[in-house]
N, CA, C and O atoms as a GROMACS GRO file, in nm:
protein
  348
    1MET      N    1   2.509  -3.068  -2.418
    1MET     CA    2   2.414  -3.152  -2.348
    1MET      C    3   2.429  -3.296  -2.400
    1MET      O    4   2.438  -3.318  -2.521
    2ALA      N    5   2.430  -3.391  -2.309
    2ALA     CA    6   2.443  -3.531  -2.346
    2ALA      C    7   2.311  -3.583  -2.401
    2ALA      O    8   2.203  -3.547  -2.353
    3LYS      N    9   2.322  -3.667  -2.503
    3LYS     CA   10   2.201  -3.726  -2.561
    3LYS      C   11   2.151  -3.839  -2.474
    3LYS      O   12   2.229  -3.915  -2.416
    4LYS      N   13   2.022  -3.849  -2.465
    4LYS     CA   14   1.961  -3.961  -2.393
    4LYS      C   15   1.921  -4.066  -2.496
    4LYS      O   16   1.845  -4.038  -2.589
    5PHE      N   17   1.975  -4.185  -2.478
    5PHE     CA   18   1.943  -4.293  -2.570
    5PHE      C   19   1.826  -4.374  -2.517
    5PHE      O   20   1.809  -4.392  -2.396
    6HIS      N   21   1.746  -4.421  -2.609
    6HIS     CA   22   1.629  -4.502  -2.574
    6HIS      C   23   1.674  -4.637  -2.519
    6HIS      O   24   1.757  -4.704  -2.581
    7GLN      N   25   1.621  -4.678  -2.405
    7GLN     CA   26   1.647  -4.809  -2.347
    7GLN      C   27   1.527  -4.899  -2.374
    7GLN      O   28   1.420  -4.876  -2.318
    8PRO      N   29   1.542  -5.003  -2.459
    8PRO     CA   30   1.429  -5.092  -2.484
    8PRO      C   31   1.385  -5.162  -2.356
    8PRO      O   32   1.468  -5.203  -2.275
    9THR      N   33   1.256  -5.174  -2.337
    9THR     CA   34   1.199  -5.240  -2.220
    9THR      C   35   1.134  -5.370  -2.265
    9THR      O   36   1.060  -5.374  -2.364
   10ARG      N   37   1.162  -5.478  -2.191
   10ARG     CA   38   1.104  -5.608  -2.222
   10ARG      C   39   1.039  -5.665  -2.096
   10ARG      O   40   1.065  -5.618  -1.986
   11MET      N   41   0.956  -5.767  -2.114
   11MET     CA   42   0.881  -5.825  -2.003
   11MET      C   43   0.930  -5.967  -1.975
   11MET      O   44   0.950  -6.046  -2.068
   12CYS      N   45   0.947  -5.997  -1.849
   12CYS     CA   46   0.981  -6.133  -1.805
   12CYS      C   47   0.856  -6.220  -1.821
   12CYS      O   48   0.748  -6.180  -1.778
   13VAL      N   49   0.870  -6.337  -1.884
   13VAL     CA   50   0.753  -6.422  -1.907
   13VAL      C   51   0.705  -6.491  -1.781
   13VAL      O   52   0.593  -6.542  -1.778
   14SER      N   53   0.786  -6.494  -1.678
   14SER     CA   54   0.747  -6.560  -1.554
   14SER      C   55   0.669  -6.467  -1.462
   14SER      O   56   0.557  -6.499  -1.422
   15CYS      N   57   0.728  -6.353  -1.426
   15CYS     CA   58   0.662  -6.264  -1.329
   15CYS      C   59   0.590  -6.147  -1.396
   15CYS      O   60   0.520  -6.071  -1.328
   16ARG      N   61   0.605  -6.132  -1.527
   16ARG     CA   62   0.539  -6.027  -1.605
   16ARG      C   63   0.583  -5.885  -1.566
   16ARG      O   64   0.510  -5.790  -1.592
   17SER      N   65   0.699  -5.871  -1.504
   17SER     CA   66   0.750  -5.738  -1.472
   17SER      C   67   0.834  -5.687  -1.589
   17SER      O   68   0.894  -5.765  -1.663
   18ARG      N   69   0.838  -5.557  -1.603
   18ARG     CA   70   0.913  -5.495  -1.713
   18ARG      C   71   1.048  -5.446  -1.662
   18ARG      O   72   1.059  -5.388  -1.554
   19HIS      N   73   1.151  -5.472  -1.744
   19HIS     CA   74   1.288  -5.433  -1.711
   19HIS      C   75   1.356  -5.383  -1.838
   19HIS      O   76   1.312  -5.413  -1.948
   20PRO      N   77   1.465  -5.305  -1.823
   20PRO     CA   78   1.545  -5.273  -1.941
   20PRO      C   79   1.600  -5.402  -2.002
   20PRO      O   80   1.631  -5.497  -1.930
   21GLN      N   81   1.612  -5.406  -2.131
   21GLN     CA   82   1.648  -5.528  -2.203
   21GLN      C   83   1.781  -5.586  -2.156
   21GLN      O   84   1.796  -5.708  -2.151
   22PHE      N   85   1.877  -5.502  -2.122
   22PHE     CA   86   2.009  -5.552  -2.084
   22PHE      C   87   2.010  -5.624  -1.950
   22PHE      O   88   2.107  -5.695  -1.919
   23GLU      N   89   1.906  -5.609  -1.868
   23GLU     CA   90   1.898  -5.675  -1.738
   23GLU      C   91   1.838  -5.816  -1.747
   23GLU      O   92   1.846  -5.891  -1.650
   24LEU      N   93   1.780  -5.852  -1.860
   24LEU     CA   94   1.711  -5.980  -1.876
   24LEU      C   95   1.797  -6.079  -1.953
   24LEU      O   96   1.883  -6.041  -2.032
   25LYS      N   97   1.771  -6.207  -1.929
   25LYS     CA   98   1.835  -6.316  -2.004
   25LYS      C   99   1.739  -6.360  -2.113
   25LYS      O  100   1.618  -6.368  -2.091
   26ARG      N  101   1.794  -6.388  -2.231
   26ARG     CA  102   1.711  -6.421  -2.347
   26ARG      C  103   1.731  -6.567  -2.386
   26ARG      O  104   1.844  -6.614  -2.401
   27PHE      N  105   1.620  -6.639  -2.404
   27PHE     CA  106   1.622  -6.781  -2.439
   27PHE      C  107   1.523  -6.806  -2.551
   27PHE      O  108   1.443  -6.719  -2.586
   28LYS      N  109   1.531  -6.927  -2.608
   28LYS     CA  110   1.431  -6.967  -2.706
   28LYS      C  111   1.405  -7.116  -2.694
   28LYS      O  112   1.491  -7.192  -2.649
   29CYS      N  113   1.288  -7.157  -2.734
   29CYS     CA  114   1.251  -7.298  -2.740
   29CYS      C  115   1.223  -7.332  -2.885
   29CYS      O  116   1.145  -7.265  -2.953
   30GLU      N  117   1.287  -7.436  -2.929
   30GLU     CA  118   1.264  -7.480  -3.066
   30GLU      C  119   1.240  -7.630  -3.064
   30GLU      O  120   1.329  -7.707  -3.028
   31GLU      N  121   1.121  -7.671  -3.101
   31GLU     CA  122   1.079  -7.810  -3.100
   31GLU      C  123   1.096  -7.873  -2.962
   31GLU      O  124   1.142  -7.987  -2.950
   32GLY      N  125   1.059  -7.799  -2.858
   32GLY     CA  126   1.065  -7.850  -2.722
   32GLY      C  127   1.203  -7.845  -2.658
   32GLY      O  128   1.218  -7.886  -2.543
   33GLU      N  129   1.305  -7.796  -2.729
   33GLU     CA  130   1.442  -7.787  -2.678
   33GLU      C  131   1.473  -7.643  -2.640
   33GLU      O  132   1.452  -7.552  -2.719
   34LEU      N  133   1.522  -7.624  -2.520
   34LEU     CA  134   1.560  -7.492  -2.471
   34LEU      C  135   1.703  -7.461  -2.512
   34LEU      O  136   1.790  -7.548  -2.507
   35SER      N  137   1.727  -7.336  -2.554
   35SER     CA  138   1.863  -7.295  -2.591
   35SER      C  139   1.878  -7.145  -2.572
   35SER      O  140   1.780  -7.073  -2.554
   36SER      N  141   2.002  -7.099  -2.576
   36SER     CA  142   2.028  -6.955  -2.575
   36SER      C  143   1.978  -6.898  -2.706
   36SER      O  144   1.970  -6.969  -2.807
   37TYR      N  145   1.946  -6.772  -2.705
   37TYR     CA  146   1.897  -6.707  -2.828
   37TYR      C  147   2.014  -6.692  -2.925
   37TYR      O  148   2.119  -6.641  -2.888
   38ASN      N  149   1.996  -6.735  -3.050
   38ASN     CA  150   2.101  -6.727  -3.152
   38ASN      C  151   2.061  -6.639  -3.270
   38ASN      O  152   2.102  -6.664  -3.383
   39LYS      N  153   1.981  -6.537  -3.243
   39LYS     CA  154   1.938  -6.438  -3.342
   39LYS      C  155   1.854  -6.496  -3.455
   39LYS      O  156   1.852  -6.442  -3.566
   40ALA      N  157   1.784  -6.605  -3.426
   40ALA     CA  158   1.692  -6.662  -3.525
   40ALA      C  159   1.571  -6.720  -3.452
   40ALA      O  160   1.587  -6.794  -3.355
   41GLY      N  161   1.452  -6.687  -3.497
   41GLY     CA  162   1.332  -6.741  -3.437
   41GLY      C  163   1.278  -6.656  -3.323
   41GLY      O  164   1.330  -6.548  -3.294
   42ARG      N  165   1.173  -6.706  -3.260
   42ARG     CA  166   1.109  -6.635  -3.149
   42ARG      C  167   1.182  -6.665  -3.020
   42ARG      O  168   1.239  -6.773  -3.002
   43SER      N  169   1.181  -6.568  -2.930
   43SER     CA  170   1.252  -6.586  -2.804
   43SER      C  171   1.168  -6.530  -2.690
   43SER      O  172   1.061  -6.472  -2.711
   44PHE      N  173   1.217  -6.549  -2.568
   44PHE     CA  174   1.151  -6.496  -2.449
   44PHE      C  175   1.257  -6.454  -2.348
   44PHE      O  176   1.372  -6.496  -2.356
   45TYR      N  177   1.215  -6.370  -2.254
   45TYR     CA  178   1.307  -6.314  -2.155
   45TYR      C  179   1.270  -6.362  -2.015
   45TYR      O  180   1.153  -6.383  -1.984
   46LEU      N  181   1.374  -6.378  -1.931
   46LEU     CA  182   1.357  -6.410  -1.790
   46LEU      C  183   1.444  -6.317  -1.707
   46LEU      O  184   1.559  -6.292  -1.743
   47CYS      N  185   1.389  -6.266  -1.596
   47CYS     CA  186   1.467  -6.178  -1.509
   47CYS      C  187   1.548  -6.262  -1.410
   47CYS      O  188   1.521  -6.381  -1.391
   48GLN      N  189   1.645  -6.200  -1.346
   48GLN     CA  190   1.733  -6.271  -1.255
   48GLN      C  191   1.658  -6.322  -1.132
   48GLN      O  192   1.688  -6.431  -1.083
   49SER      N  193   1.562  -6.247  -1.082
   49SER     CA  194   1.488  -6.293  -0.964
   49SER      C  195   1.407  -6.419  -0.995
   49SER      O  196   1.393  -6.506  -0.909
   50CYS      N  197   1.354  -6.430  -1.115
   50CYS     CA  198   1.279  -6.551  -1.153
   50CYS      C  199   1.373  -6.668  -1.177
   50CYS      O  200   1.336  -6.783  -1.152
   51LEU      N  201   1.494  -6.642  -1.226
   51LEU     CA  202   1.590  -6.749  -1.244
   51LEU      C  203   1.631  -6.811  -1.111
   51LEU      O  204   1.673  -6.926  -1.107
   52ASP      N  205   1.618  -6.735  -1.004
   52ASP     CA  206   1.652  -6.785  -0.871
   52ASP      C  207   1.538  -6.864  -0.806
   52ASP      O  208   1.562  -6.942  -0.714
   53GLU      N  209   1.414  -6.846  -0.853
   53GLU     CA  210   1.297  -6.914  -0.797
   53GLU      C  211   1.259  -7.030  -0.888
   53GLU      O  212   1.200  -7.010  -0.994
   54GLU      N  213   1.292  -7.150  -0.846
   54GLU     CA  214   1.275  -7.267  -0.931
   54GLU      C  215   1.130  -7.300  -0.963
   54GLU      O  216   1.100  -7.340  -1.076
   55LYS      N  217   1.039  -7.285  -0.868
   55LYS     CA  218   0.900  -7.323  -0.891
   55LYS      C  219   0.834  -7.233  -0.996
   55LYS      O  220   0.766  -7.283  -1.087
   56LYS      N  221   0.853  -7.101  -0.985
   56LYS     CA  222   0.797  -7.009  -1.084
   56LYS      C  223   0.860  -7.032  -1.221
   56LYS      O  224   0.793  -7.021  -1.324
   57LEU      N  225   0.988  -7.063  -1.220
   57LEU     CA  226   1.062  -7.083  -1.344
   57LEU      C  227   1.013  -7.207  -1.419
   57LEU      O  228   0.998  -7.204  -1.541
   58GLN      N  229   0.987  -7.315  -1.347
   58GLN     CA  230   0.936  -7.436  -1.411
   58GLN      C  231   0.804  -7.410  -1.483
   58GLN      O  232   0.784  -7.455  -1.596
   59LYS      N  233   0.716  -7.339  -1.418
   59LYS     CA  234   0.585  -7.310  -1.477
   59LYS      C  235   0.600  -7.225  -1.604
   59LYS      O  236   0.534  -7.251  -1.705
   60ALA      N  237   0.687  -7.126  -1.599
   60ALA     CA  238   0.708  -7.040  -1.716
   60ALA      C  239   0.771  -7.118  -1.831
   60ALA      O  240   0.733  -7.099  -1.947
   61LEU      N  241   0.866  -7.204  -1.802
   61LEU     CA  242   0.932  -7.283  -1.907
   61LEU      C  243   0.835  -7.382  -1.971
   61LEU      O  244   0.836  -7.402  -2.092
   62MET      N  245   0.751  -7.443  -1.889
   62MET     CA  246   0.652  -7.537  -1.943
   62MET      C  247   0.555  -7.465  -2.037
   62MET      O  248   0.515  -7.519  -2.140
   63ARG      N  249   0.519  -7.343  -2.000
   63ARG     CA  250   0.426  -7.264  -2.081
   63ARG      C  251   0.493  -7.221  -2.212
   63ARG      O  252   0.430  -7.227  -2.318
   64GLN      N  253   0.618  -7.180  -2.207
   64GLN     CA  254   0.687  -7.130  -2.325
   64GLN      C  255   0.728  -7.243  -2.421
   64GLN      O  256   0.714  -7.229  -2.542
   65CYS      N  257   0.778  -7.352  -2.366
   65CYS     CA  258   0.831  -7.459  -2.450
   65CYS      C  259   0.728  -7.565  -2.487
   65CYS      O  260   0.752  -7.646  -2.576
   66ARG      N  261   0.615  -7.564  -2.418
   66ARG     CA  262   0.508  -7.662  -2.444
   66ARG      C  263   0.563  -7.805  -2.442
   66ARG      O  264   0.529  -7.888  -2.527
   67SER      N  265   0.646  -7.831  -2.343
   67SER     CA  266   0.706  -7.962  -2.329
   67SER      C  267   0.662  -8.023  -2.196
   67SER      O  268   0.643  -7.950  -2.099
   68GLY      N  269   0.647  -8.153  -2.191
   68GLY     CA  270   0.602  -8.219  -2.070
   68GLY      C  271   0.715  -8.256  -1.975
   68GLY      O  272   0.687  -8.297  -1.863
   69ASN      N  273   0.840  -8.245  -2.016
   69ASN     CA  274   0.953  -8.289  -1.935
   69ASN      C  275   1.018  -8.170  -1.866
   69ASN      O  276   1.112  -8.111  -1.920
   70LYS      N  277   0.970  -8.135  -1.747
   70LYS     CA  278   1.021  -8.017  -1.677
   70LYS      C  279   1.162  -8.038  -1.625
   70LYS      O  280   1.239  -7.942  -1.619
   71ASP      N  281   1.199  -8.161  -1.588
   71ASP     CA  282   1.335  -8.186  -1.538
   71ASP      C  283   1.438  -8.163  -1.648
   71ASP      O  284   1.545  -8.108  -1.624
   72LYS      N  285   1.406  -8.206  -1.768
   72LYS     CA  286   1.496  -8.186  -1.882
   72LYS      C  287   1.515  -8.037  -1.910
   72LYS      O  288   1.627  -7.992  -1.936
   73LEU      N  289   1.405  -7.960  -1.907
   73LEU     CA  290   1.413  -7.816  -1.931
   73LEU      C  291   1.496  -7.746  -1.824
   73LEU      O  292   1.578  -7.660  -1.856
   74MET      N  293   1.475  -7.782  -1.698
   74MET     CA  294   1.549  -7.719  -1.589
   74MET      C  295   1.698  -7.752  -1.598
   74MET      O  296   1.782  -7.665  -1.575
   75ASN      N  297   1.732  -7.876  -1.630
   75ASN     CA  298   1.874  -7.913  -1.645
   75ASN      C  299   1.939  -7.837  -1.759
   75ASN      O  300   2.052  -7.791  -1.745
   76LYS      N  301   1.870  -7.824  -1.869
   76LYS     CA  302   1.925  -7.751  -1.984
   76LYS      C  303   1.943  -7.603  -1.950
   76LYS      O  304   2.043  -7.543  -1.989
   77LEU      N  305   1.848  -7.545  -1.878
   77LEU     CA  306   1.858  -7.406  -1.838
   77LEU      C  307   1.979  -7.384  -1.747
   77LEU      O  308   2.053  -7.287  -1.764
   78LYS      N  309   2.001  -7.475  -1.652
   78LYS     CA  310   2.117  -7.464  -1.564
   78LYS      C  311   2.247  -7.473  -1.643
   78LYS      O  312   2.343  -7.402  -1.612
   79GLU      N  313   2.252  -7.560  -1.745
   79GLU     CA  314   2.370  -7.571  -1.831
   79GLU      C  315   2.396  -7.439  -1.904
   79GLU      O  316   2.509  -7.391  -1.910
   80ILE      N  317   2.292  -7.381  -1.959
   80ILE     CA  318   2.306  -7.257  -2.036
   80ILE      C  319   2.355  -7.144  -1.945
   80ILE      O  320   2.444  -7.068  -1.984
   81ILE      N  321   2.299  -7.134  -1.826
   81ILE     CA  322   2.337  -7.026  -1.733
   81ILE      C  323   2.481  -7.042  -1.689
   81ILE      O  324   2.554  -6.943  -1.684
   82THR      N  325   2.524  -7.164  -1.656
   82THR     CA  326   2.663  -7.183  -1.612
   82THR      C  327   2.761  -7.160  -1.726
   82THR      O  328   2.871  -7.110  -1.703
   83ASP      N  329   2.723  -7.196  -1.848
   83ASP     CA  330   2.810  -7.167  -1.963
   83ASP      C  331   2.824  -7.018  -1.987
   83ASP      O  332   2.933  -6.972  -2.022
   84ASP      N  333   2.717  -6.942  -1.967
   84ASP     CA  334   2.722  -6.796  -1.984
   84ASP      C  335   2.812  -6.732  -1.880
   84ASP      O  336   2.882  -6.635  -1.910
   85ARG      N  337   2.812  -6.783  -1.759
   85ARG     CA  338   2.894  -6.726  -1.652
   85ARG      C  339   3.042  -6.754  -1.674
   85ARG      O  340   3.127  -6.675  -1.634
   86LYS      N  341   3.075  -6.867  -1.738
   86LYS     CA  342   3.215  -6.902  -1.764
   86LYS      C  343   3.276  -6.812  -1.870
   86LYS      O  344   3.395  -6.780  -1.863
   87SER      N  345   3.196  -6.772  -1.968
   87SER     CA  346   3.251  -6.691  -2.077
   87SER      C  347   3.245  -6.543  -2.051
   87SER      O  348   3.288  -6.463  -2.134
   0.00000   0.00000   0.00000
């Protein structure tokens, strides 16, 4: 009989839906700067459907990063996502 391995479940900070951890993208904000998670500090997860909806995404990023510059956060997020797709 094959063993069933536990799949960690995490919540998207934008839509509050739960997904298996491998389906979500992980980010962190440090001093108002958005970056990919580098295994240090607190982080948050976003699902793919929320990454496609810019308005919901802006609100979630503003809440998580506590920064007033939403254009800067959105540009940085787009950079991170395109870099991940290239590698």
